[in-house]
C-alpha positions as CSV (number, residue, x, y, z in Angstrom):
1,X,16.0,12.0,111.6
2,X,12.2,11.7,111.8
3,X,11.2,9.7,114.9
4,X,8.2,8.3,113.0
5,X,10.7,6.3,110.9
6,X,12.0,4.6,114.0
7,X,8.5,4.2,115.6
8,X,7.0,2.8,112.4
9,X,9.9,0.4,111.7
10,X,9.8,-0.9,115.3
11,X,6.0,-1.4,115.5
12,X,5.7,-3.2,112.1
13,X,8.9,-5.1,112.6
14,X,7.7,-6.5,115.9
15,X,4.3,-7.3,114.4
16,X,5.9,-9.2,111.5
17,X,8.2,-11.1,113.9
18,X,5.2,-12.1,116.0
19,X,3.5,-13.4,112.9
20,X,6.5,-15.6,112.2
21,X,7.6,-13.4,109.3
22,X,11.0,-11.8,108.8
23,X,11.1,-8.2,110.3
24,X,12.0,-6.8,106.9
25,X,8.4,-7.4,105.8
26,X,7.3,-5.1,108.6
27,X,9.9,-2.5,107.6
28,X,8.5,-2.5,104.0
29,X,4.9,-2.2,105.2
30,X,6.0,0.6,107.6
31,X,7.4,2.5,104.6
32,X,4.1,2.2,102.7
33,X,2.1,3.3,105.7
34,X,4.3,6.3,106.3
35,X,4.1,7.2,102.7
36,X,0.3,7.1,102.9
37,X,0.4,9.4,105.9
38,X,2.5,11.9,104.0
39,X,5.8,11.2,105.8
40,X,8.7,11.4,103.4
41,X,12.2,10.0,103.5
42,X,14.5,12.6,102.3
43,X,18.3,12.6,101.9
44,X,19.0,11.4,105.4
45,X,17.1,8.1,104.9
46,X,18.6,7.7,101.5
47,X,22.1,8.1,103.0
48,X,21.3,5.6,105.7
49,X,20.0,3.1,103.1
50,X,23.0,3.5,100.9
51,X,25.3,3.0,103.9
52,X,23.5,-0.3,104.7
53,X,23.9,-1.6,101.2
54,X,27.6,-0.7,101.1
55,X,28.3,-2.4,104.4
56,X,26.3,-5.4,103.4
57,X,28.4,-5.8,100.2
58,X,31.6,-5.5,102.2
59,X,30.6,-8.2,104.6
60,X,29.5,-10.4,101.7
61,X,33.0,-10.0,100.3
62,X,34.5,-11.1,103.6
63,X,32.8,-14.4,103.2
64,X,33.2,-14.9,99.5
65,X,35.9,-16.8,97.7
66,X,36.7,-15.8,94.1
67,X,36.8,-19.4,92.9
68,X,33.1,-19.6,93.7
69,X,32.4,-17.1,90.9
70,X,34.2,-19.1,88.1
71,X,32.0,-22.2,88.6
72,X,29.9,-22.7,85.4
73,X,26.7,-23.0,87.4
74,X,27.3,-19.4,88.6
75,X,28.5,-17.4,85.6
76,X,26.8,-19.5,82.9
77,X,23.6,-19.9,85.0
78,X,23.4,-16.2,85.6
79,X,24.0,-15.3,82.0
80,X,21.5,-17.9,80.6
81,X,18.8,-16.8,83.0
82,X,19.3,-13.1,82.4
83,X,19.3,-13.5,78.6
84,X,16.2,-15.7,78.6
85,X,14.4,-13.4,81.1
86,X,15.1,-10.2,79.1
87,X,13.8,-11.8,75.9
88,X,10.7,-13.1,77.6
89,X,9.8,-9.9,79.4
90,X,10.5,-7.8,76.4
91,X,8.0,-9.7,74.3
92,X,5.5,-9.7,77.2
93,X,5.8,-6.0,77.9
94,X,5.6,-5.1,74.3
95,X,2.5,-7.3,73.9
96,X,0.9,-5.7,77.0
97,X,1.6,-2.2,75.7
98,X,0.3,-3.0,72.2
99,X,-2.9,-4.6,73.5
100,X,-3.4,-2.2,76.4
101,X,-3.9,-5.2,78.8
102,X,-2.0,-5.0,82.0
103,X,-0.6,-1.5,81.6
104,X,-3.1,0.8,83.4
105,X,-1.5,4.2,82.9
106,X,-0.5,6.3,79.9
107,X,2.9,5.2,78.6
108,X,4.8,4.4,75.4
109,X,6.1,0.8,75.2
110,X,8.2,0.6,72.0
111,X,10.7,-2.2,71.6
112,X,13.7,-0.3,73.1
113,X,11.6,0.8,76.1
114,X,10.2,-2.7,76.7
115,X,13.8,-4.1,76.5
116,X,15.1,-1.6,79.0
117,X,12.3,-2.4,81.5
118,X,12.8,-6.1,80.9
119,X,16.5,-5.7,81.7
120,X,15.6,-4.0,84.9
121,X,13.3,-6.8,85.9
122,X,15.9,-9.5,85.2
123,X,17.9,-8.7,88.3
124,X,17.4,-10.3,91.7
125,X,18.0,-8.4,94.9
126,X,21.4,-8.9,96.6
127,X,20.2,-7.1,99.8
128,X,17.1,-9.2,100.2
129,X,18.7,-12.6,99.4
130,X,21.7,-12.0,101.8
131,X,19.3,-10.8,104.5
132,X,17.2,-13.9,104.2
133,X,20.2,-16.2,104.0
134,X,21.8,-14.6,107.1
135,X,18.6,-14.9,109.1
136,X,18.5,-18.6,108.4
137,X,22.2,-18.9,109.1
138,X,22.8,-20.6,105.8
139,X,25.6,-18.3,104.4
140,X,28.1,-21.2,103.9
141,X,25.6,-23.7,102.4
142,X,25.8,-24.6,98.8
143,X,22.5,-23.1,97.8
144,X,23.6,-19.8,99.4
145,X,27.0,-19.6,97.8
146,X,25.4,-20.4,94.4
147,X,22.7,-17.7,94.8
148,X,25.3,-15.2,96.0
149,X,27.6,-16.0,93.1
150,X,24.8,-15.5,90.6
151,X,23.9,-12.2,92.3
152,X,27.4,-10.9,92.0
153,X,27.6,-11.8,88.3
154,X,24.3,-9.9,87.9
155,X,25.8,-6.9,89.8
156,X,28.9,-7.0,87.5
157,X,26.6,-6.9,84.5
158,X,24.7,-4.0,86.0
159,X,27.9,-2.0,86.7
160,X,29.0,-2.5,83.1
161,X,25.6,-1.4,81.8
162,X,25.6,1.7,84.0
163,X,29.1,2.7,83.0
164,X,28.3,2.3,79.3
165,X,25.0,4.1,79.6
166,X,26.6,7.1,81.4
167,X,29.5,7.1,79.0
168,X,31.8,6.7,82.0
169,X,34.6,4.4,80.9
170,X,36.7,3.3,83.8
171,X,39.9,5.3,84.1
172,X,43.2,3.8,83.2
173,X,44.0,4.3,86.9
174,X,41.6,1.5,87.7
175,X,44.3,-0.9,86.6
176,X,46.7,0.8,88.9
177,X,44.2,0.6,91.7
178,X,43.8,-3.2,91.3
179,X,47.5,-3.7,91.3
180,X,47.9,-1.6,94.5
181,X,45.1,-3.5,96.2
182,X,46.5,-6.9,95.6
183,X,50.0,-5.7,96.5
184,X,48.8,-4.2,99.7
185,X,46.6,-7.1,100.8
186,X,49.2,-8.7,103.1
187,X,49.8,-5.4,104.8
188,X,46.0,-4.8,105.3
189,X,45.7,-8.3,106.7
190,X,48.4,-7.5,109.3
191,X,46.7,-4.3,110.3
192,X,43.4,-6.3,110.7
193,X,45.2,-8.9,112.9
194,X,46.7,-6.2,115.1
195,X,43.4,-4.4,115.7
196,X,42.5,-6.8,118.4
197,X,38.9,-7.7,119.1
198,X,37.3,-4.5,120.1
199,X,36.2,-1.2,118.6
200,X,39.5,-0.8,116.6
201,X,38.6,-3.9,114.5
202,X,35.1,-2.4,113.9
203,X,36.7,0.9,112.9
204,X,39.1,-0.9,110.5
205,X,36.1,-2.6,108.9
206,X,34.3,0.7,108.3
207,X,37.5,2.3,107.0
208,X,37.9,-0.6,104.5
209,X,34.3,-0.2,103.4
210,X,34.6,3.5,102.9
211,X,38.0,3.2,101.3
212,X,36.8,0.6,98.8
213,X,33.7,2.6,97.9
214,X,35.6,5.9,97.5
215,X,38.6,4.5,95.5
216,X,36.4,2.8,93.0
217,X,34.3,5.9,92.5
218,X,37.5,7.9,91.8
219,X,38.6,5.6,89.0
220,X,35.1,5.5,87.4
221,X,33.8,2.3,88.9
222,X,30.7,1.7,91.0
223,X,31.5,2.3,94.7
224,X,29.4,-0.6,96.0
225,X,31.5,-2.9,93.8
226,X,34.6,-1.5,95.5
227,X,33.2,-2.3,99.0
228,X,32.6,-5.9,97.8
229,X,36.1,-6.3,96.3
230,X,37.8,-4.9,99.4
231,X,35.9,-7.5,101.4
232,X,37.0,-10.3,99.1
233,X,40.6,-9.1,99.5
234,X,40.4,-9.9,103.2
235,X,38.3,-13.0,102.9
236,X,41.1,-15.6,102.9
237,X,42.4,-14.4,106.3
238,X,41.1,-16.0,109.6
239,X,40.2,-12.6,111.1
240,X,37.7,-11.9,108.4
241,X,34.9,-13.9,110.1
242,X,35.3,-12.0,113.3
243,X,35.3,-8.6,111.4
244,X,32.1,-9.6,109.7
245,X,30.5,-10.3,113.1
246,X,31.7,-6.9,114.5
247,X,30.0,-5.0,111.7
248,X,26.7,-7.0,112.0
249,X,25.0,-4.4,114.3
250,X,25.8,-1.4,112.1
251,X,24.8,-3.3,108.9
252,X,21.5,-4.5,110.3
253,X,20.6,-1.0,111.6
254,X,21.4,0.8,108.3
255,X,19.5,-1.9,106.3
256,X,16.3,-1.0,108.1
257,X,16.7,2.3,106.4
258,X,17.0,0.6,103.0
259,X,13.7,-1.3,103.4
260,X,11.9,1.7,104.8
261,X,13.1,3.9,101.9
262,X,11.7,1.5,99.3
263,X,8.3,1.6,100.8
264,X,8.3,5.3,101.5
265,X,9.4,6.4,98.0
266,X,7.1,7.2,95.1
267,X,3.6,8.5,94.4
268,X,1.0,5.8,94.1
269,X,-1.9,5.8,91.7
270,X,-4.4,2.9,91.1
271,X,-3.2,2.3,87.6
272,X,0.5,2.1,88.7
273,X,-0.4,-0.2,91.7
274,X,-2.3,-2.6,89.5
275,X,0.4,-2.8,86.9
276,X,3.0,-3.3,89.6
277,X,0.9,-6.1,91.1
278,X,0.6,-7.9,87.8
279,X,4.4,-7.7,87.3
280,X,5.0,-9.2,90.7
281,X,2.8,-12.2,89.8
282,X,5.3,-13.1,87.1
283,X,8.0,-14.0,89.7
284,X,7.1,-17.7,89.7
285,X,8.2,-17.8,86.0
286,X,11.6,-16.3,87.0
287,X,11.9,-18.8,89.9
288,X,11.0,-21.8,87.7
289,X,13.6,-20.8,85.1
290,X,16.3,-20.5,87.8
291,X,15.3,-24.0,89.1
292,X,15.4,-25.5,85.6
293,X,18.8,-24.0,84.8
294,X,20.4,-25.0,88.1
295,X,19.3,-28.6,87.9
296,X,20.8,-28.8,84.4
297,X,24.2,-28.1,86.1
298,X,23.7,-31.2,88.3
299,X,22.6,-29.5,91.4
300,X,20.1,-31.4,93.5
301,X,16.5,-30.4,93.5
302,X,16.7,-29.0,97.1
303,X,19.8,-26.9,96.4
304,X,18.3,-25.6,93.2
305,X,15.0,-24.8,94.8
306,X,16.4,-22.9,97.8
307,X,18.8,-21.0,95.6
308,X,15.9,-20.1,93.2
309,X,13.7,-19.0,96.1
310,X,16.6,-16.7,97.3
311,X,16.5,-15.1,93.8
312,X,12.7,-14.9,93.6
313,X,12.3,-11.1,93.6
314,X,13.1,-8.0,91.6
315,X,16.2,-5.9,92.5
316,X,17.2,-2.5,93.7
317,X,19.5,-2.5,90.6
318,X,16.3,-2.5,88.6
319,X,15.4,0.8,90.3
320,X,18.8,2.1,89.4
321,X,18.5,1.1,85.8
322,X,15.0,2.7,85.5
323,X,16.2,5.8,87.3
324,X,19.0,6.2,84.7
325,X,16.5,5.6,81.9
326,X,14.1,8.2,83.3
327,X,16.8,10.8,83.8
328,X,18.0,10.3,80.2
329,X,14.4,10.5,78.9
330,X,14.3,7.0,77.7
331,X,11.3,5.9,79.8
332,X,8.6,7.8,81.7
333,X,9.2,8.4,85.4
334,X,6.1,6.4,86.3
335,X,8.0,3.2,85.5
336,X,10.4,4.0,88.3
337,X,7.4,3.9,90.7
338,X,6.1,0.7,89.1
339,X,9.4,-1.1,89.6
340,X,9.7,0.2,93.2
341,X,6.2,-1.2,94.1
342,X,6.8,-4.5,92.2
343,X,10.1,-4.8,94.1
344,X,8.4,-4.2,97.4
345,X,5.6,-6.7,96.6
346,X,8.1,-9.4,95.6
347,X,9.9,-8.9,98.9
348,X,6.7,-9.3,100.8
349,X,5.7,-12.4,98.9
350,X,9.2,-14.0,98.9
351,X,10.0,-13.5,102.6
352,X,7.5,-16.0,104.1
353,X,8.2,-18.4,101.2
354,X,12.0,-18.3,101.9
355,X,11.3,-18.6,105.6
356,X,9.5,-21.9,105.0
357,X,11.6,-23.1,102.0
358,X,12.5,-26.5,103.7
359,X,8.9,-27.3,104.4
360,X,8.0,-26.4,100.8
361,X,10.7,-28.7,99.5
362,X,9.7,-31.6,101.8
363,X,6.1,-31.3,100.5
364,X,7.0,-31.2,96.8
365,X,10.2,-33.2,96.9
366,X,8.9,-36.2,95.0
367,X,7.9,-34.0,92.0
368,X,11.0,-31.7,92.2
369,X,13.4,-34.6,92.2
370,X,12.2,-35.6,88.8
371,X,14.1,-32.6,87.4
372,X,17.4,-33.9,88.8
373,X,20.0,-35.3,86.3
374,X,21.1,-38.9,86.5
375,X,24.7,-38.0,87.2
376,X,25.4,-36.8,90.8
377,X,28.1,-34.5,92.0
378,X,30.8,-36.1,94.2
379,X,29.5,-34.4,97.3
380,X,26.1,-36.0,96.9
381,X,27.2,-39.6,97.1
382,X,26.1,-41.9,100.0
383,X,27.9,-41.2,103.3
384,X,29.9,-44.1,104.7
385,X,30.5,-43.7,108.5
386,X,32.9,-46.7,108.7
387,X,33.9,-47.6,112.2
388,X,32.8,-44.2,113.6
389,X,30.8,-44.4,116.8
390,X,30.4,-40.7,117.4
391,X,29.0,-38.3,114.8
392,X,29.4,-34.5,115.2
393,X,27.1,-32.5,113.0
394,X,28.3,-28.9,112.5
395,X,32.1,-28.4,112.4
396,X,32.4,-24.8,113.4
397,X,34.4,-23.7,116.4
398,X,32.3,-25.8,118.8
399,X,32.2,-28.8,116.6
400,X,35.9,-28.8,116.0
401,X,36.7,-28.6,119.7
402,X,34.2,-31.4,120.5
403,X,35.7,-33.5,117.7
404,X,39.2,-33.2,119.0
405,X,38.2,-33.8,122.6
406,X,36.2,-36.9,121.8
407,X,39.0,-38.3,119.6
408,X,41.4,-37.7,122.5
409,X,39.2,-39.6,124.9
410,X,37.9,-42.4,122.7
411,X,40.3,-42.7,119.8
412,X,39.7,-42.6,116.1
413,X,36.0,-43.3,116.2
414,X,34.7,-39.8,115.5
415,X,33.3,-38.4,112.2
416,X,32.3,-34.8,111.5
417,X,29.6,-33.5,109.1
418,X,29.2,-30.0,107.8
419,X,27.4,-28.1,105.0
420,X,30.3,-25.8,104.2
421,X,32.5,-27.6,101.6
422,X,35.5,-25.2,102.3
423,X,35.2,-26.0,106.0
424,X,35.0,-29.8,105.2
425,X,38.2,-29.5,103.1
426,X,40.0,-27.5,105.8
427,X,39.2,-30.0,108.5
428,X,40.3,-32.9,106.3
429,X,43.6,-31.1,105.7
430,X,44.0,-30.9,109.5
431,X,43.6,-34.7,109.8
432,X,40.0,-34.8,110.9
433,X,37.5,-37.2,109.2
434,X,34.8,-34.8,108.0
435,X,32.3,-35.3,105.2
436,X,30.0,-32.9,103.4
437,X,26.3,-32.9,104.3
438,X,23.5,-30.5,105.3
439,X,21.6,-31.8,108.3
440,X,18.8,-29.4,107.6
441,X,18.3,-31.1,104.2
442,X,15.8,-33.9,104.1
443,X,17.8,-35.5,101.2
444,X,20.9,-35.7,103.4
445,X,19.2,-38.3,105.6
446,X,18.6,-40.4,102.5
447,X,22.4,-40.5,102.0
448,X,23.0,-42.0,105.5
449,X,21.5,-45.0,107.2
450,X,21.7,-44.7,111.0
451,X,20.4,-48.2,111.7
452,X,23.2,-49.8,109.6
453,X,26.1,-47.7,111.1
454,X,28.0,-48.1,114.3
455,X,27.2,-44.5,115.5
456,X,25.6,-44.5,118.9
457,X,26.2,-40.8,119.9
458,X,25.2,-37.9,117.7
459,X,26.4,-34.4,118.9
460,X,24.5,-31.5,117.2
461,X,26.7,-28.4,117.1
462,X,24.4,-26.4,114.9
463,X,23.8,-22.6,115.2
464,X,20.1,-22.8,114.7
465,X,17.8,-24.8,117.1
466,X,15.4,-25.3,114.2
467,X,18.0,-27.2,112.3
468,X,18.7,-29.3,115.4
469,X,15.0,-30.1,115.9
470,X,14.7,-31.1,112.2
471,X,17.7,-33.4,112.6
472,X,16.2,-35.0,115.7
473,X,13.0,-35.7,113.7
474,X,14.9,-37.2,110.8
475,X,17.0,-39.5,113.0
476,X,13.9,-40.8,114.7
477,X,12.2,-41.3,111.4
478,X,15.2,-43.3,110.2
479,X,15.0,-45.5,113.2
480,X,18.1,-44.2,115.1
481,X,18.1,-45.6,118.7
482,X,21.4,-44.0,120.0
483,X,21.9,-40.9,122.1
484,X,21.5,-37.4,120.8
485,X,23.0,-34.3,122.4
486,X,23.1,-30.7,121.3
487,X,24.6,-27.3,122.1
488,X,22.7,-24.1,122.2
489,X,23.7,-20.4,122.5
490,X,20.8,-19.2,124.5
491,X,19.1,-20.7,127.6
492,X,15.6,-20.2,126.2
493,X,16.5,-22.6,123.4
494,X,17.0,-25.5,125.8
495,X,13.2,-26.3,126.4
496,X,12.6,-26.4,122.6
497,X,15.1,-29.3,122.3
498,X,14.1,-31.0,125.5
499,X,10.5,-31.1,124.2
500,X,11.7,-33.2,121.3
501,X,13.1,-35.9,123.7
502,X,16.8,-35.1,123.3
503,X,19.1,-36.8,125.8
504,X,21.1,-33.7,126.8
505,X,21.4,-30.1,125.9
506,X,24.4,-27.9,126.8
507,X,24.4,-24.1,126.9
508,X,27.6,-22.9,125.4
509,X,28.0,-19.9,127.7
510,X,27.0,-21.7,130.9
511,X,29.1,-24.8,130.2
512,X,32.1,-22.7,129.2
513,X,32.8,-22.0,132.9
514,X,32.5,-25.7,133.8
515,X,34.9,-26.5,131.0
516,X,37.4,-23.8,132.1
517,X,37.3,-25.3,135.7
518,X,37.9,-28.8,134.4
519,X,40.8,-27.6,132.3
520,X,42.4,-25.9,135.4
521,X,41.9,-29.0,137.6
522,X,43.3,-31.3,134.9
523,X,46.4,-29.3,134.0
524,X,47.4,-27.4,137.1
525,X,46.8,-29.9,139.9
526,X,44.3,-27.6,141.8
527,X,41.9,-30.4,142.5
528,X,43.9,-31.4,145.5
529,X,43.1,-28.2,147.4
530,X,41.1,-28.6,150.5
531,X,37.5,-27.3,150.6
532,X,37.1,-24.1,152.7
533,X,35.5,-24.8,156.0
């Protein structure tokens, strides 16, 4: 492994982070700089990058429910967008090739070649989208599940195309493989449960990732799809969330190799760079089409915008499609470099936009809402708090425990709010009063009227302090006069919330010891012990 890879990734990653940009932007820039200095990637970097993508897809599967793929907004939205995009880009590329405008290197652009390149440009990057969603801690939100569902439909279409192009028809044994997988799922779940909480659980996850990849390759299917499917097999089980967190470090490290490899690959010429730049400028058209389609399926403007921004890029699958076309002699190899550079540029452009997506929506919300349909989805109706006096926003592990304890102490005057519809339904089945809502969504605060409710205590159990700060601002804006408290994971996040005038902030790790001591005193009669002299 070349130490310059690590040094370059670290320096540019830190620089991007200090500029309030995601580190992946720095990794891409590092790749371009290293390429310009003559430092190449080689097989080692490619292997690391592939491992990162495979692990990423497995962890996506761990958090994905199959029923999310059969929603019309997902499969129909993905299909309509891809068909429209391919048609538009085919016409545009053919026109550019015919006129000589925008294509600044020697190439043939007949209808079939233009259509193949347009197909490559119609995909959005699974790796980039998931990376951005995870950094913002939005993986369970509606816009994230919609975007991920569309990406998986695109991936399935890509796998079918690659198999047909290579003449590789999946083996009849693939049916046997699927039968064995679903039969063995309960057994695998038991193994996962018995692995405990340490390195054995991590090793189990890596084994499942490699097993899924290899078994699919053997029967003529794409290995990455196998990693995703194996993750989906384990997704319904409670241990899946813990397994995903265990693999986080490995996945993040290997994905650095993926972004470095994109920047470091290919030979640049002025003509290729100009063409790639012009193609990257077409991304707003792709984004706008996604937004229009999603709003037609009754998604709100904010959900549609955030999902569309997650998909506002070109994809690594486009590179694979072009690579296949170049190896078969269908297109010139220079197009592979054009797509690689366009892909990198769209990542660099999309990263800061996704990072500030909520601010963008807040600024343009009045115009964007005009695209919404008149009929609202059930989850978007006004929130009625009834007789609730305590509202807990964020019903993860901390929120659930807080809900149960406040209900035990004060009675049935507690209401919970969460942006994960599955989590909402699960809590309701367990007898808690929980409603759907995303506190990081400015529209959410239009569904609730704090001044007309009986709520006088709001407890923010959100994973991201930025979401808590946004919620505080919105409550004050709506005229809420009650108490606001919040939990944080890290001590350095406490001053950020105190600066906003919050009534109390609790560090989860520090307060855990206090809670443990209270529990012992309450249940084991230790409070009567004399103090040591």
